[in-house]
C-alpha positions in Angstrom: 185.9 27.9 108.3 184.9 30.6 110.7 185.6 34.0 109.5 188.1 34.2 112.7 190.2 31.2 112.1 190.4 32.1 108.4 192.0 35.7 109.5 194.2 33.5 111.6 195.2 31.2 109.3 196.3 33.9 106.4 198.1 36.0 109.3 199.8 32.8 110.4 201.1 32.1 106.4 201.3 35.6 105.9 203.8 35.8 108.9 205.5 31.6 108.2 204.7 31.3 111.7 204.4 27.1 111.3 204.8 24.4 108.5 202.4 21.8 107.8 202.9 19.0 110.5 204.8 20.9 112.6 204.8 20.1 116.3 203.3 23.4 118.6 203.3 24.1 122.5 200.6 26.3 123.1 200.9 28.4 126.5 197.1 28.0 127.6 196.2 30.1 130.9 192.5 29.5 130.6 191.7 32.9 129.9 189.2 34.1 126.7 192.8 34.6 124.5 194.4 31.4 125.4 191.5 29.2 124.7 190.5 31.4 121.7 193.9 30.4 120.6 193.7 27.1 121.9 190.6 26.5 120.0 191.6 28.2 116.6 195.0 26.0 116.3 192.7 22.7 117.0 190.5 23.6 113.9 193.7 24.2 111.9 195.5 21.4 113.1 192.6 19.6 110.6 194.0 21.6 107.6 197.8 21.7 108.3 198.1 18.6 110.4 199.9 20.5 113.5 200.8 18.4 116.5 199.6 20.2 119.4 200.9 20.2 123.6 199.8 22.4 126.2 201.3 24.1 128.9 199.6 25.5 131.5 201.8 27.6 134.3 200.3 28.2 138.0 201.8 31.5 139.6 200.5 30.6 143.1 199.4 33.6 143.7 195.5 33.6 143.2 195.4 30.4 145.7 192.1 28.5 145.1 190.9 30.6 141.8 194.1 29.6 140.3 193.8 26.2 141.2 190.8 26.0 139.2 192.3 27.6 136.1 194.8 24.7 136.4 192.1 22.1 136.7 190.1 23.5 133.9 192.9 24.0 131.2 194.0 20.1 132.6 189.9 19.4 131.8 189.8 20.5 128.3 192.9 19.2 127.2 192.0 15.8 128.1 188.6 16.3 126.4 190.2 16.9 123.6 192.8 14.5 124.1 195.7 17.2 123.8 199.0 16.8 126.2 199.2 19.1 128.8 202.1 19.8 130.8 201.3 21.7 134.3 203.8 23.6 136.1 203.5 25.5 139.8 205.8 28.1 141.1 205.4 30.2 144.6 206.1 33.2 141.9 206.6 35.7 144.9 209.7 33.9 146.6 210.9 33.1 143.1 211.0 36.7 141.9 212.4 37.9 145.2 215.4 35.5 144.6 216.0 36.5 141.3 215.5 40.0 142.0 212.7 40.9 139.5 209.4 42.6 139.8 206.4 39.5 140.1 205.7 40.9 136.6 208.5 40.2 135.1 209.6 37.1 137.3 206.1 35.4 135.8 207.1 36.1 132.1 210.4 34.3 132.7 209.2 31.6 134.3 206.5 30.6 131.8 208.6 31.1 128.7 211.2 29.0 130.5 208.7 26.4 131.0 207.5 26.8 127.1 210.9 26.3 126.1 211.3 23.1 128.6 208.4 21.3 127.3 209.2 22.4 123.4 212.5 20.3 123.9 211.2 17.5 126.0 208.7 16.6 122.8 210.6 17.7 120.2 208.4 20.5 119.4 208.9 23.1 116.6 207.0 26.3 117.4 205.7 28.1 121.1 202.4 29.6 120.3 201.5 32.3 122.9 198.4 34.4 123.1 198.6 37.7 122.7 196.0 40.0 120.4 195.6 43.0 119.0 195.0 45.0 122.3 198.2 43.7 123.7 200.3 45.0 120.8 198.9 48.5 121.0 199.0 48.3 125.2 202.8 47.3 124.6 203.2 50.5 122.3 201.4 53.0 124.6 203.3 51.7 127.9 206.6 52.0 126.3 205.8 55.4 124.9 204.5 56.7 127.9 207.5 55.9 130.3 210.2 56.7 127.0 211.5 54.6 124.1 213.6 54.0 121.5 212.4 53.3 118.1 212.3 49.6 118.9 210.1 49.9 121.9 207.4 51.3 119.3 207.5 48.8 117.5 205.1 46.7 119.3 205.2 43.3 119.5 206.4 40.9 117.3 204.8 38.2 115.2 207.4 36.2 115.3 210.4 36.1 117.5 213.1 33.0 117.2 210.4 29.9 118.1 207.8 31.9 119.4 204.7 32.9 117.4 201.8 34.9 118.3 198.5 34.1 115.5 196.4 36.3 117.6 197.9 39.4 116.9 195.7 40.0 113.9 192.1 39.8 115.9 190.9 41.7 119.1 189.5 40.7 122.3 185.9 41.3 121.4 186.4 38.9 118.0 187.9 36.4 120.6 185.4 36.4 122.9 182.5 36.4 119.9 184.0 33.3 118.9 184.5 31.4 121.9 180.8 32.2 122.8 179.5 30.9 119.0 181.8 28.0 120.0 180.1 27.4 123.6 183.2 27.4 124.7 184.0 28.8 128.0 186.9 30.6 130.1 188.3 31.6 133.2 188.8 34.9 134.2 191.7 36.2 136.1 190.1 39.2 138.3 193.4 40.6 138.6 193.0 42.0 135.2 190.0 43.7 135.9 191.9 46.0 138.6 194.0 49.3 137.9 196.9 47.7 140.4 199.4 47.7 137.5 200.0 50.3 134.4 199.5 48.1 131.8 195.9 47.5 133.3 195.1 51.3 133.4 196.0 51.6 129.8 194.2 48.5 128.5 190.7 48.9 131.3 190.7 52.8 130.5 193.0 54.6 128.0 192.0 51.9 125.0 188.9 52.1 125.8 188.3 55.5 125.8 190.4 56.3 122.6 188.5 54.2 120.7 184.6 55.4 122.0 185.6 58.8 121.6 188.4 59.2 118.7 188.2 56.0 116.7 187.0 53.1 116.6 189.8 51.8 114.4 192.2 53.3 116.8 193.7 50.3 118.0 194.3 48.7 114.8 195.7 51.6 113.8 198.3 52.0 116.3 199.7 48.2 115.5 199.9 49.2 111.6 202.0 52.0 112.7 204.2 49.6 115.0 204.5 47.5 112.1 205.6 50.2 109.6 208.2 51.2 112.4 209.2 47.4 112.6 210.4 47.9 109.0 212.2 50.8 109.8 213.5 49.4 112.9 215.1 46.8 111.1 216.2 48.8 108.1 218.3 50.7 110.6 219.6 47.3 112.6 221.3 46.4 108.9 222.9 49.9 108.6 223.9 50.0 111.9 225.3 46.1 111.5 227.3 47.4 108.4 228.4 50.7 110.1 229.4 48.8 113.5 232.0 46.5 110.6 233.2 49.7 109.4 234.0 51.7 112.5 234.3 49.3 115.3 237.2 47.2 116.5 236.1 44.2 118.7 238.9 42.8 121.2 239.0 41.9 124.9 239.6 45.2 126.9 238.7 47.6 125.5 236.2 45.2 124.2 235.0 47.6 121.7 237.3 50.4 120.1 235.2 53.0 117.8 237.5 54.9 115.5 236.3 58.5 116.0 237.1 59.2 112.2 234.9 57.0 110.5 232.0 57.7 113.4 232.1 61.1 113.0 230.5 60.5 109.2 227.9 58.8 110.3 224.4 60.3 110.5 223.3 60.8 114.1 220.6 57.7 114.2 223.2 55.6 112.6 225.9 56.6 115.3 223.1 55.4 118.4 222.5 52.0 116.5 226.4 51.9 116.3 226.6 52.3 120.0 223.7 50.0 121.0 225.8 47.3 119.1 228.7 47.8 120.9 227.2 48.2 124.2 225.6 44.6 123.6 228.6 42.7 122.2 230.4 44.2 125.4 228.0 43.4 127.9 225.9 40.7 126.3 222.2 42.5 126.7 221.1 46.1 126.1 218.9 45.6 129.4 219.1 49.1 131.5 220.2 51.1 128.6 218.7 54.1 128.1 218.9 56.7 125.7 221.1 58.8 127.8 223.5 56.5 128.2 223.9 56.6 124.3 223.8 60.5 124.1 226.5 60.8 126.9 228.9 58.1 124.7 228.2 60.3 121.8 229.3 63.8 123.3 232.3 62.1 124.6 233.7 62.8 121.3 233.5 66.6 122.1 235.5 66.3 125.1 239.4 66.1 126.0 241.2 62.9 126.1 240.4 60.6 129.0 237.1 61.8 129.6 234.8 58.7 130.7 231.2 58.1 131.8 230.2 54.9 133.3 227.7 52.7 132.1 225.4 49.5 133.3 226.9 46.0 133.5 230.3 47.6 135.4 231.3 48.9 131.6 232.8 52.6 130.5 233.2 54.7 127.7 236.6 56.5 127.7 237.7 59.2 125.5 241.1 58.0 123.4 243.0 59.9 121.4 241.7 57.5 118.3 237.9 57.8 119.4 236.5 55.9 122.1 236.5 52.9 123.8 234.3 50.9 125.9 235.5 48.6 128.8 235.0 46.6 131.6 235.6 48.9 134.8 239.0 47.1 136.6 239.0 46.1 140.1 240.8 49.6 140.9 237.6 51.6 139.4 235.6 50.2 142.1 232.2 52.2 142.4 232.9 53.2 145.9 235.0 55.9 144.9 233.6 56.8 141.0 234.5 59.3 138.9 232.2 62.2 138.2 231.7 64.6 135.5 228.8 66.6 135.2 228.9 69.4 132.4 227.2 72.9 134.0 226.2 76.2 133.1 225.4 79.4 135.3 223.3 79.9 136.4 221.7 76.6 137.9 222.2 74.1 140.8 223.8 70.9 140.3 223.7 67.5 142.6 226.4 65.3 142.4 225.9 62.1 142.0 225.7 59.9 145.8 227.4 62.2 148.4 224.3 64.7 148.5 226.5 68.0 147.7 224.6 70.6 145.6 226.9 73.1 143.4 225.4 76.5 143.0 226.4 78.6 140.0 225.4 82.1 139.6 226.7 85.2 137.5 226.7 88.9 139.0 227.9 92.4 137.9 230.9 93.5 139.9 231.2 96.7 141.3 234.5 98.8 142.2 235.6 98.1 145.8 233.1 95.1 146.3 234.5 92.9 149.1 234.9 89.4 148.1 232.6 87.3 150.9 235.2 85.2 152.7 233.5 82.0 152.8 235.2 78.4 152.3 232.6 77.2 150.3 232.2 80.4 147.8 235.0 81.5 145.3 234.5 83.9 143.0 236.0 83.8 139.2 236.2 86.3 136.5 233.7 85.0 134.1 234.8 86.3 131.2 238.2 84.6 131.3 236.3 81.3 130.9 236.8 80.5 127.5 235.7 76.6 127.1 232.5 74.7 128.7 232.5 74.2 132.3 232.0 71.3 134.5 232.2 69.8 137.9 234.4 66.8 137.8 237.3 64.9 139.6 240.7 65.0 137.4 241.8 63.6 134.2 244.7 63.2 131.8 245.9 66.9 131.1 244.4 68.8 133.5 246.7 71.7 135.0 246.2 74.9 136.9 247.9 78.5 136.5 249.9 79.1 139.8 250.5 82.5 139.6 250.0 86.1 138.0 252.9 85.4 135.5 250.6 82.9 133.7 253.0 79.6 135.1 251.3 76.6 135.0 251.6 73.0 136.5 249.9 69.7 135.2 247.2 68.8 138.3 248.9 65.3 139.0 252.1 66.8 139.8 250.6 69.5 142.1 249.1 67.1 144.2 252.1 65.4 144.2 254.0 68.4 145.4 251.5 69.1 148.0 251.8 65.4 149.3 248.2 64.5 148.7 247.3 60.7 149.7 247.0 58.9 146.3 243.6 56.9 147.5 242.0 61.0 147.4 243.2 62.3 144.4 240.8 60.6 142.2 237.5 62.1 144.5 238.9 65.8 144.8 236.3 68.0 143.4 237.3 70.4 140.4 235.7 72.9 138.5 236.8 72.9 135.2 237.2 74.9 132.4 238.0 72.5 129.7 241.5 71.2 131.2 242.0 74.0 132.8 241.1 73.5 136.4 239.7 76.6 138.0 239.4 75.9 141.7 240.4 72.6 143.4 237.9 72.4 145.7 239.2 72.5 149.6 242.2 73.6 147.9 242.5 76.4 146.2 241.7 78.4 143.1 243.7 79.3 139.6 245.4 82.8 139.6 244.4 82.9 136.0 240.5 83.0 136.8 240.8 85.4 139.7 238.7 88.4 140.3 240.6 91.9 139.7 240.0 95.7 138.9 239.1 95.4 135.6 236.6 92.5 136.3 233.1 93.1 134.8 231.2 89.7 135.3 232.0 87.1 138.4 230.8 83.5 138.4 229.9 82.8 141.6 230.6 78.9 142.9 228.9 77.9 145.6 228.9 74.7 147.3 226.0 73.4 149.5 225.4 70.3 151.7 225.5 69.1 155.1 228.6 67.1 156.0 226.3 64.2 157.7 225.0 63.9 153.6 228.5 64.9 152.2 230.0 61.9 152.8 233.5 61.3 150.7 232.9 64.9 149.0 232.6 66.8 151.9 235.6 65.4 153.6 237.8 66.0 151.1 236.9 69.7 150.6 237.7 70.2 154.5 240.9 68.4 154.1 242.7 71.4 152.2 241.3 73.9 155.3 243.7 76.0 156.2 246.6 75.5 153.5 245.3 78.4 151.1 243.7 80.9 153.2 240.9 82.8 151.7 241.3 86.6 150.4 240.2 89.1 148.0 240.8 87.3 144.7 239.2 84.4 146.0 
């Protein structure tokens, strides 16, 4: 038995890829990797009595070259007496229809074809031709674009019925093996260009690393990915146990996270619990990134009612008991989204959507200094701010101080008394100190934060943005004009 074939055989047994006598559907494009996979499995079939079926997918992108690839694979299969199923798709049109990139659509369509044939022929496994460089390329690609732990585990050797027997060898070994066997292969010219990020990693970065840093770099990357996979699997088990302990699954909220139990978890396990909760709620984790997870974690330190929006029409809401992950109801349409941006001075903060910037700065105030009379600029006594600042829309429990005697009113009641239309109340922008409102933009500021003769430091809050770009928020800011005249106290 050839050295490469022996290595693949041992790897398949180590990873429990297939049992004696099973039927394996093999994805074959005609390239070196897939021809190597087909040839190796053909040899191993003599020892383990595998039954092979080939699937070839013509993506319809490379014209005559793609047709020639299909013809080549079908000819090889006839010569080896292996059943071959060929599929053809207009990938550009398919990608547009499905709302995917061509690369994503191609992968999705291929695996649909593999599974269709597997069911039709009662196959046990689907073998695809990823090799070591593909695994390394995936690790680096995910690392460079930003990923969690799972993204650094590379390509799994086994996933459900899908097996990858060639992950233990590299492209050079495969091509050497094919040359020794006198077997040719087709070359996809698009793989030689640097049009795609993956191609740049494959054609430039990995060869440079192996030539100039360590020839075994690819092997070490894959070994590290395997170690990370072991860690990831362990965290999955711990996350599942923690999820069962501190999350209740219902209808809406779909997942209720009990704050007391959740706080006791290590931060790593907290993140695992939240990912699992989103997966339960949405059925997938696509488009969910670290930022979303950290936003949810941060809700535990916020006031009841604070919320953040998530992909797949979900939202996380701070409750008295902890955090609820819910579906957004029809009345909470994204056309008028609630916003909440934690802010610090100095700093500039762009609001999502409307194109308005809130600029915050701190300055020392001098005796008898005149406060600018500017509708879009307000001054506040910075030393009276007790909590973290945020620019947001209203939440339960918000209040404002009405006079120098400290009389307060709930924001909800204030809006009702001021006869602000119900449909506008959820859109009005606020500068908030916890639940205490400094500035109802377009209307008034809180007496509690007014600049006085004893003020030493001033928080200057300024709204910037063209009306043409300001959309709904700019209109609401303008709407309060004239009702609360500007004065020295802001």
